[in-house]
C-alpha positions in Angstrom: -40.8 -16.6 -181.1 -43.2 -18.3 -178.7 -42.0 -18.9 -175.2 -40.8 -22.4 -174.4 -42.8 -24.4 -171.8 -41.5 -23.7 -168.3 -40.5 -26.3 -165.8 -44.0 -26.2 -164.2 -46.0 -26.4 -167.4 -49.2 -28.4 -166.7 -49.3 -27.6 -163.0 -52.4 -25.7 -161.9 -52.4 -23.4 -158.9 -55.3 -21.7 -157.1 -54.0 -18.8 -155.0 -56.3 -17.6 -152.2 -53.7 -15.3 -150.7 -53.3 -11.5 -151.1 -50.8 -8.7 -150.5 -47.2 -9.9 -150.9 -46.1 -13.3 -149.6 -48.5 -15.6 -151.3 -48.9 -13.6 -154.6 -45.1 -13.5 -154.8 -44.8 -17.2 -154.4 -47.5 -17.9 -157.0 -45.8 -15.4 -159.4 -42.6 -17.5 -159.2 -44.6 -20.6 -160.0 -46.4 -18.8 -162.9 -43.1 -17.5 -164.3 -42.0 -21.1 -164.7 -45.0 -22.2 -166.5 -47.7 -23.0 -163.9 -51.3 -21.9 -164.6 -52.2 -19.7 -161.7 -55.7 -18.5 -160.8 -55.6 -15.8 -158.1 -58.9 -15.7 -156.1 -59.8 -12.6 -154.1 -63.0 -11.1 -152.7 -64.1 -8.0 -154.5 -64.3 -6.0 -151.2 -60.5 -6.0 -151.0 -60.2 -4.0 -154.3 -60.5 -0.7 -152.3 -57.7 -1.5 -149.9 -55.0 -0.4 -152.4 -53.0 -3.5 -151.4 -53.2 -5.1 -154.8 -49.8 -5.0 -156.4 -50.2 -5.5 -160.2 -46.6 -6.5 -160.9 -47.1 -9.7 -158.8 -50.0 -10.7 -161.2 -48.1 -11.3 -164.4 -48.7 -14.7 -166.1 -51.8 -15.1 -163.9 -55.6 -14.9 -164.1 -57.5 -13.1 -161.4 -61.0 -14.0 -160.2 -63.2 -12.1 -157.8 -65.0 -14.6 -155.6 -67.0 -14.4 -152.4 -66.3 -17.7 -150.5 -69.0 -16.9 -147.9 -71.8 -17.4 -150.5 -72.8 -21.0 -151.4 -72.4 -20.2 -155.1 -68.9 -18.9 -154.5 -67.9 -22.0 -152.7 -69.3 -24.1 -155.6 -67.1 -22.2 -158.0 -64.1 -22.5 -155.8 -64.6 -26.3 -155.5 -64.7 -26.6 -159.3 -61.4 -24.7 -159.4 -59.8 -26.9 -156.8 -61.0 -30.0 -158.6 -58.7 -29.0 -161.5 -55.8 -27.8 -159.3 -52.6 -29.4 -158.2 -51.7 -26.7 -155.6 -53.7 -24.4 -153.3 -52.0 -21.4 -151.6 -53.7 -19.5 -148.8 -52.6 -16.8 -146.4 -55.4 -16.6 -143.9 -54.8 -16.5 -140.1 -55.0 -20.0 -138.6 -58.6 -21.1 -138.3 -60.1 -18.9 -141.0 -59.8 -21.4 -143.8 -61.6 -24.0 -141.6 -64.4 -21.6 -140.9 -64.8 -21.0 -144.6 -64.8 -24.8 -145.2 -61.7 -24.6 -147.4 -59.1 -26.0 -145.0 -56.7 -28.9 -146.0 -58.5 -31.6 -143.9 -61.8 -30.8 -145.6 -60.5 -30.5 -149.2 -58.1 -33.5 -148.9 -61.1 -35.9 -148.4 -62.3 -35.2 -151.9 -59.0 -34.2 -153.5 -56.2 -36.5 -152.0 -53.6 -35.4 -154.5 -54.0 -31.7 -153.6 -50.9 -29.9 -152.3 -52.0 -27.3 -149.8 -49.7 -24.5 -148.7 -50.5 -22.1 -145.8 -48.4 -19.0 -145.4 -48.7 -17.2 -142.0 -46.6 -14.9 -139.8 -46.1 -17.3 -136.9 -47.3 -20.7 -138.2 -50.2 -23.0 -137.5 -49.0 -24.0 -134.0 -47.3 -22.3 -131.1 -48.2 -19.5 -128.7 -48.0 -16.8 -131.5 -50.3 -18.5 -134.0 -53.2 -16.1 -133.6 -51.2 -12.9 -133.6 -51.4 -10.3 -136.3 -48.3 -9.0 -137.8 -46.4 -7.5 -140.7 -42.9 -7.7 -142.0 -41.4 -5.4 -139.3 -42.9 -7.6 -136.6 -41.6 -10.9 -138.1 -38.1 -9.3 -138.4 -38.2 -8.2 -134.8 -39.4 -11.6 -133.4 -36.8 -13.5 -135.4 -34.0 -11.3 -134.1 -33.0 -9.9 -137.5 -34.3 -6.3 -136.9 -31.9 -6.0 -133.9 -29.0 -6.6 -136.3 -29.9 -3.7 -138.7 -29.0 -0.1 -138.0 -26.4 2.0 -136.3 -24.6 0.8 -133.1 -26.0 3.6 -130.9 -29.3 4.2 -132.7 -32.5 2.3 -133.0 -33.0 -0.7 -135.3 -33.6 0.3 -138.9 -36.5 -1.1 -140.9 -35.2 -2.3 -144.3 -36.8 -1.0 -147.4 -37.3 -4.5 -148.7 -39.8 -7.0 -147.3 -37.4 -9.6 -146.2 -39.9 -11.5 -144.0 -42.6 -11.6 -146.7 -40.3 -12.7 -149.5 -37.3 -14.6 -148.0 -39.2 -15.8 -144.9 -42.5 -16.6 -146.6 -42.8 -16.6 -150.4 -39.5 -18.3 -151.1 -39.9 -20.9 -148.5 -43.4 -21.6 -149.7 -42.2 -22.0 -153.3 -39.5 -24.5 -152.2 -42.1 -26.4 -150.1 -44.5 -26.6 -153.0 -41.8 -27.9 -155.4 -40.7 -30.5 -152.8 -44.3 -31.6 -152.5 -44.7 -31.9 -156.2 -41.6 -34.2 -156.3 -42.9 -36.2 -153.4 -46.3 -36.6 -155.1 -44.7 -38.1 -158.1 -43.4 -40.9 -155.8 -46.3 -41.3 -153.5 -49.3 -40.2 -155.5 -50.5 -38.1 -152.5 -50.7 -34.4 -151.8 -49.8 -33.0 -148.5 -50.0 -29.9 -146.2 -47.3 -27.3 -146.0 -47.1 -25.0 -143.0 -45.0 -22.0 -143.8 -44.2 -19.5 -140.9 -42.5 -16.4 -142.0 -40.7 -16.1 -138.6 -39.4 -19.7 -139.1 -38.1 -18.8 -142.5 -36.4 -15.7 -141.1 -34.8 -17.6 -138.2 -33.4 -19.9 -140.8 -31.4 -17.0 -142.2 -29.4 -16.6 -139.0 -27.1 -19.5 -139.5 -24.0 -17.3 -139.9 -24.7 -14.9 -137.0 -25.4 -17.9 -134.8 -22.1 -19.5 -135.8 -20.1 -16.3 -135.2 -21.7 -15.8 -131.8 -20.8 -19.4 -130.8 -17.3 -18.9 -132.2 -16.6 -15.6 -130.5 -19.0 -15.7 -127.6 -21.7 -13.2 -126.7 -24.8 -12.0 -128.6 -24.1 -10.2 -131.9 -24.5 -6.4 -131.6 -26.0 -4.2 -134.2 -23.4 -2.9 -136.7 -20.6 -4.3 -134.6 -19.8 -7.7 -136.0 -17.5 -9.2 -138.6 -19.9 -8.7 -141.5 -21.6 -5.6 -140.2 -19.4 -2.5 -139.8 -17.0 -3.7 -137.2 -14.0 -3.5 -139.4 -12.9 -1.1 -142.2 -12.6 -4.0 -144.7 -16.4 -4.7 -144.6 -18.1 -1.4 -144.4 -19.8 1.5 -146.3 -18.2 4.9 -146.8 -19.6 8.3 -147.8 -18.3 9.9 -151.0 -17.7 13.6 -151.8 -21.2 13.9 -153.3 -23.0 12.2 -150.3 -23.3 8.9 -152.0 -21.8 5.7 -150.7 -19.3 3.0 -151.6 -19.7 -0.6 -150.2 -16.4 -2.3 -149.3 -16.4 -6.1 -149.0 -12.6 -6.7 -148.9 -12.9 -9.5 -146.4 -10.0 -11.6 -147.6 -6.4 -10.3 -147.1 -5.6 -10.1 -150.8 -8.6 -7.8 -151.4 -7.8 -5.6 -148.4 -4.2 -5.3 -149.4 -5.0 -4.2 -152.9 -7.6 -1.7 -151.6 -5.1 -0.2 -149.2 -2.6 0.3 -152.0 -5.3 1.9 -154.2 -6.3 4.3 -151.4 -2.6 5.0 -150.7 -2.9 3.6 -147.2 -0.3 0.8 -147.3 0.3 1.1 -143.6 -3.1 -0.2 -142.9 -2.6 -3.6 -144.6 -1.5 -5.4 -141.5 -4.2 -3.8 -139.3 -7.2 -5.3 -141.1 -8.6 -7.1 -138.0 -6.6 -5.3 -135.3 -9.1 -4.6 -132.5 -7.0 -2.0 -130.7 -7.1 0.5 -133.6 -10.1 -0.5 -135.7 -11.8 2.8 -135.2 -8.7 4.7 -136.4 -8.5 2.4 -139.4 -12.1 3.1 -140.3 -11.6 6.8 -139.9 -8.6 6.8 -142.2 -10.5 5.0 -144.9 -13.5 7.2 -144.4 -11.4 10.3 -145.0 -10.0 9.0 -148.3 -13.4 8.0 -149.7 -14.8 11.5 -149.0 -12.2 13.0 -151.4 -14.0 11.8 -154.6 -17.5 11.4 -155.9 -19.2 8.1 -156.3 -18.7 8.2 -160.1 -15.0 8.9 -159.7 -14.7 6.0 -157.3 -16.5 3.8 -159.8 -13.9 4.7 -162.4 -11.1 3.9 -159.9 -12.5 0.6 -158.5 -14.6 -1.0 -161.2 -11.8 -3.0 -162.8 -9.9 -3.6 -159.6 -10.1 -6.9 -157.8 -11.1 -5.4 -154.5 -14.8 -6.2 -153.9 -15.9 -2.5 -153.9 -19.1 -1.2 -155.4 -21.0 2.1 -155.5 -24.3 1.8 -153.6 -26.9 2.1 -156.4 -30.3 3.7 -156.3 -33.4 2.0 -157.8 -33.6 4.3 -160.8 -29.9 3.5 -161.6 -30.5 -0.2 -161.2 -33.4 -0.1 -163.8 -31.0 1.1 -166.5 -27.9 -0.8 -165.4 -26.5 -2.8 -168.4 -25.8 -5.7 -166.0 -29.6 -6.2 -165.4 -30.7 -5.2 -168.9 -28.4 -7.8 -170.5 -29.4 -10.5 -168.1 -33.1 -9.6 -168.8 -33.7 -8.8 -165.1 -35.4 -5.5 -166.2 -37.9 -5.9 -168.9 -41.1 -4.3 -170.3 -44.5 -5.8 -169.6 -45.8 -7.5 -172.7 -49.2 -6.6 -174.2 -51.3 -3.5 -174.2 -52.4 -4.0 -170.6 -48.9 -3.7 -169.4 -48.5 -0.3 -170.9 -44.7 -0.7 -171.2 -44.3 -0.6 -167.4 -41.0 -2.0 -166.3 -41.0 -5.4 -164.7 -38.3 -7.3 -162.8 -37.2 -10.3 -164.6 -36.8 -14.0 -163.7 -33.7 -14.7 -161.5 -33.6 -18.5 -162.1 -32.0 -19.0 -165.5 -32.9 -22.5 -166.9 -31.2 -23.8 -170.0 -33.9 -26.2 -171.2 -37.1 -25.1 -169.5 -36.7 -21.3 -168.9 -39.2 -19.2 -167.2 -40.8 -16.4 -169.2 -43.1 -13.4 -168.8 -45.8 -14.5 -171.3 -48.5 -12.0 -170.1 -48.3 -8.6 -168.4 -50.0 -7.9 -165.0 -53.7 -8.7 -164.9 -56.2 -6.3 -163.3 -58.3 -7.1 -160.2 -61.0 -9.5 -161.2 -60.2 -9.1 -164.9 -60.3 -12.8 -165.6 -63.6 -13.6 -163.8 -65.8 -14.0 -166.9 -63.1 -16.1 -168.7 -62.6 -18.4 -165.8 -66.3 -19.0 -165.2 -66.8 -19.7 -168.8 -64.0 -22.3 -168.7 -65.7 -23.9 -165.7 -68.9 -24.4 -167.7 -71.0 -21.4 -166.7 -73.2 -19.8 -169.4 -73.2 -16.1 -170.1 -76.5 -15.6 -168.3 -75.3 -17.5 -165.2 -72.1 -15.3 -165.1 -74.2 -12.2 -165.3 -76.4 -13.4 -162.5 -73.4 -14.3 -160.3 -72.0 -10.8 -160.8 -75.3 -9.2 -159.9 -75.5 -11.3 -156.7 -72.0 -10.2 -155.7 -70.6 -13.8 -155.9 -67.9 -12.7 -158.4 
């Protein structure tokens, strides 16, 4: 059965970004029906920073914007586009002549989204950075890791995705809605550190409520109490306990045969002793055994899963969050599914990941270039 049109069917996107934040954003748009053309210069192919899974449902064009012929191709693409995404450092797009002010003169309905580490303004605008830097500047890295040890770099790119890609996708959708009302496009300035700072509402609230700066692994929702913690099992795996409410904590204490701890849930004077008592019990069984004990109990406890286990978990298989790439090019590789479940206009993976520059000839032909012209552009290093 053919996939239903997604919510963004008819929206055309040109994505000039690379690596993770921008391509992740345009993947979300593509999954929900947008037609996305990713544009990247051929010299970047050797960087090994092209992540195929982000290029499902897209076309990919190699293009050198520094050449006049490349700029002409780009302008033809923009002339058909609703949205442009770029991830250059501030000032680079202007030097290339593809900045918002320049393009908006000829394309007033264009929605232009820039994703950078520190934004288009402010004292950090020209700084280089990666996810770990954005996490550190925003104050999030200081909240991750052991109390007495150094901050721990998370294995997921929170800054790139939550701080950048997701904020950009939201901004683009808001701009599309606004354009329906005003008829005009607009500029969207996405700073990954801004997006990360926006994740700190609860730590800020708790610090205002209790006074003082939150300390790593020493706050209500980060290891301070036994009821919200992680515990090692007999086989060196871990169980995550989120028994924040009294009823969950009470039931857990009964299951662990520690009823005397029920009234000590948030008792500061003995919180280390309570954690030690719970730790000792969890070390008596393996993770699988604890799964059998806790799975059907209303206690907010889960075994900490590994990625290989997640990929075969029936929860994610049934919810189509782990799927196989369609088509021969995908080669049956696993892909992560679409988290936003829409009843009438669902997203879909219509095409597996596209290779670097694999759509160049197709796109140029669609733009009106003859076969001989395409070959000449390839020989000149334009595409």
